[in-house]
C-alpha positions in Angstrom: 83.3 -15.2 -25.0 86.8 -16.6 -24.9 90.0 -16.1 -26.8 89.6 -16.7 -30.6 91.8 -17.4 -33.5 90.5 -16.8 -37.1 92.5 -18.2 -40.0 92.3 -19.2 -43.7 92.4 -22.8 -44.8 93.8 -23.3 -48.3 91.7 -25.3 -50.7 93.0 -28.9 -50.9 94.8 -29.9 -54.1 92.4 -31.3 -56.6 89.4 -30.3 -54.5 86.8 -27.6 -54.6 86.1 -25.2 -51.7 83.0 -27.2 -50.7 84.9 -30.5 -50.8 87.7 -29.0 -48.6 85.1 -27.8 -46.1 83.5 -31.2 -46.0 87.0 -32.8 -45.4 87.5 -30.4 -42.5 84.1 -31.0 -40.9 84.5 -34.7 -41.2 87.8 -34.4 -39.3 86.1 -32.5 -36.5 83.3 -35.0 -36.3 85.9 -37.8 -36.1 87.4 -36.0 -33.2 84.0 -36.0 -31.5 82.9 -32.4 -32.2 79.1 -31.9 -32.2 77.2 -29.6 -34.5 75.8 -26.5 -32.8 73.8 -24.6 -35.5 75.2 -22.2 -38.1 77.0 -18.9 -38.2 77.5 -15.9 -40.5 80.0 -13.0 -40.5 79.6 -10.3 -43.2 81.5 -7.2 -44.2 80.7 -4.3 -46.5 83.4 -1.7 -47.4 82.8 2.1 -47.4 85.1 4.8 -48.6 85.2 8.5 -47.8 83.1 10.5 -50.3 85.1 12.4 -52.9 83.4 15.7 -51.8 85.0 15.4 -48.3 88.6 15.0 -49.6 89.1 18.5 -50.8 91.6 19.4 -53.5 94.8 18.4 -51.7 95.1 15.0 -53.2 94.2 13.3 -49.9 93.9 9.6 -49.9 90.4 8.3 -48.9 89.9 6.2 -45.8 88.2 2.9 -45.8 85.7 1.8 -43.2 84.4 -1.8 -42.9 80.9 -2.3 -41.5 80.5 -5.9 -40.2 78.0 -8.2 -38.5 78.4 -11.4 -36.6 75.6 -13.8 -35.9 77.1 -14.4 -32.5 76.2 -10.8 -31.7 72.8 -10.3 -33.4 72.1 -6.9 -31.8 75.4 -5.4 -32.6 77.1 -3.8 -35.6 80.9 -3.3 -35.9 82.6 -0.5 -37.7 86.3 -0.9 -38.3 88.7 1.7 -39.8 91.9 0.8 -41.5 94.6 0.8 -38.8 92.2 2.4 -36.5 89.6 1.9 -33.8 86.6 -0.5 -33.8 83.3 1.0 -33.0 80.6 -1.3 -31.6 77.1 0.0 -32.1 73.6 -1.4 -32.3 72.0 -2.6 -35.5 70.6 0.8 -36.3 74.1 1.8 -37.4 73.3 0.4 -40.9 70.5 3.0 -41.1 72.9 5.7 -40.0 75.3 4.8 -42.8 72.6 5.5 -45.4 72.2 9.0 -43.9 75.9 9.5 -43.9 76.3 8.9 -47.7 77.6 12.4 -48.1 80.6 11.3 -46.1 80.9 7.6 -46.6 79.8 5.7 -49.7 79.4 2.0 -50.1 81.9 0.5 -52.5 80.2 -1.4 -55.3 80.5 -5.2 -55.2 82.3 -5.0 -51.9 80.1 -7.3 -49.8 81.9 -10.4 -48.6 80.8 -13.0 -46.1 81.5 -16.4 -44.6 78.8 -18.9 -43.6 79.0 -22.4 -42.2 78.5 -24.7 -39.3 79.4 -24.3 -35.6 80.9 -27.2 -33.8 81.4 -27.7 -30.0 84.3 -29.9 -28.8 84.8 -29.8 -25.1 85.7 -26.2 -24.3 86.3 -25.3 -27.9 83.8 -23.7 -30.3 84.9 -24.2 -33.9 83.3 -22.5 -37.0 84.2 -23.6 -40.5 82.8 -21.3 -43.2 82.8 -20.8 -46.9 83.8 -17.2 -47.8 81.8 -15.8 -50.7 81.7 -12.6 -52.8 78.5 -12.4 -54.8 77.7 -15.9 -56.0 81.3 -17.2 -56.0 83.1 -19.2 -53.3 86.4 -17.5 -52.6 88.0 -19.4 -49.7 87.6 -21.1 -46.4 87.6 -19.5 -42.9 88.3 -21.4 -39.7 87.5 -19.8 -36.3 88.4 -21.5 -33.0 87.4 -20.1 -29.7 88.6 -21.4 -26.3 85.7 -20.4 -24.0 87.2 -20.7 -20.4 90.0 -18.1 -21.0 89.9 -14.3 -21.8 93.6 -13.6 -21.9 95.5 -14.7 -25.1 98.8 -15.3 -23.5 97.3 -17.7 -21.0 95.9 -20.1 -23.6 97.6 -19.7 -26.9 99.6 -22.9 -26.6 96.4 -24.8 -25.8 94.7 -23.2 -28.8 97.6 -24.0 -31.0 97.7 -27.7 -30.0 94.0 -28.0 -30.8 94.4 -26.2 -34.2 97.2 -28.6 -35.1 94.9 -31.6 -34.4 92.7 -30.9 -37.4 94.6 -28.3 -39.5 97.9 -30.1 -39.5 100.6 -28.2 -41.6 98.1 -25.4 -42.3 98.0 -24.4 -38.6 98.3 -20.6 -38.4 100.7 -18.6 -36.2 99.4 -16.3 -33.5 97.0 -13.6 -34.8 98.6 -10.1 -35.1 95.9 -8.8 -32.7 97.4 -11.0 -29.9 100.6 -9.0 -30.2 98.9 -5.8 -29.3 96.7 -7.3 -26.5 98.7 -10.2 -25.3 97.9 -9.7 -21.6 94.7 -7.8 -22.0 91.2 -9.1 -21.8 90.1 -10.4 -25.2 86.8 -9.0 -26.7 84.5 -9.4 -29.7 86.2 -6.5 -31.5 89.4 -8.5 -31.6 87.6 -11.3 -33.5 86.1 -8.8 -36.0 89.6 -7.3 -36.7 90.8 -10.8 -37.5 87.8 -11.4 -39.9 88.5 -8.0 -41.5 92.1 -9.0 -42.1 91.0 -12.4 -43.5 88.5 -10.9 -45.9 91.0 -8.3 -47.2 93.6 -11.1 -47.7 91.1 -13.2 -49.7 90.1 -10.1 -51.8 93.8 -9.6 -52.7 94.3 -13.2 -53.5 91.4 -13.1 -55.9 92.6 -9.8 -57.4 89.1 -8.5 -57.4 89.3 -4.7 -57.2 86.8 -3.0 -54.9 85.0 -0.5 -57.2 85.1 3.1 -56.1 88.4 2.8 -54.3 91.6 4.3 -55.7 
């Protein structure tokens, strides 16, 4: 994989989420991008079980268990401000057995689904972010395949993003700041999706049940 930027696209004024997605995909097709199947990224939130916190008033930790259709045999477990564990898909089964330590937060499942587009060396994914039955926002992922070091290609990525996002073009992802001259990997993309999902949750002011 190459260097990737994940961002949120605001819903166009007077339009629905789906209508804004259609506007974006039409822009891509006008540029000459070709459809290359579909994609899905999902995230479920777990919190440390109350029984493990003791009586010291400790704050519980959150863990995000995520999947990405680009990596069908992998599962990603991300901690708040912590490491990202990459495991195989049996990790979901392990989480059931660890319910004494980590419990799934009710109504915490969030995902984005949409269409993949190929344009020259760029892979673009425009998705509808949903929680339950409701559309909550729009995700845009752009990957530049030939490069694996963010500092070597960010200007090129930025120029391409501007070509179809215009004034909504994002700044450099925070994860680039930590790994600017380091080889970019799948975990860096999942951190960006985790941050995007948390941002959308806060915008919707939907509390995650079970978290204090």
